[in-house]
C-alpha positions, 0 to 999 in steps of 0.5 A: 231973158231968164225967167224963174219958174212961177210955181210955188216951191211946194210943188214937186217940179224943180225950179226951172229957168226958161230962156224965152229967146232961144235954147235953154242954157246948161252948166256948160253955157251959163255965165256966172251971174245966171249960174248964181241965180239958178243955184241960189234959187235951189238953196232958197227952196231947200232952206224954205222946205226944211225951215217949214219942218219941226226944228227938232227933226231937221234944221237948215243953216246957211253960213258963208253960202254953204247950206247945212241940213242938220238932223237930230242925230248924225252929220249934216248934209252939205249943199254948196255952189261951185261957180267955176265949174257951174255945179251944185255939190251935195255931201251926205252920208259919206257920199257926194253928188255933183249936180249940173244944170241941163236947161231944166233940172239939176242932174248928178253928172255921175248917176243922172239922179235929179237934185230934189229927188235925191234930197227927198230920198236922203232926207226921208231916211233921216226924218222918216218922211218925204220933204216936199222939195 
């Protein structure tokens, strides 16, 4: 049974799933339904954090399952699901990250950075403050 992390989204810990019946699932073992639930929680959390900010600084727009984080200037950041390979992809500032679920966190498969920490750093560079992902 998969249980969502009960901590509010304002805490800095990533949303996590706990498998009470055994080892944690990873992107390699998640079925599509579980992946969509975990990834959907990420989209919801990012959207909630951005929506709590001044829309003149940053705004979240969800279209066809793709979350665009738009800023006062410059291109948006784009966060979307890749269900066939169980990844979340982030495009920002001419760079891209492919995050995979390790059983507790979403980690970039190339550099190992954690999703919320990456978003916090990138968004701080655009809005001048850290957002509480």
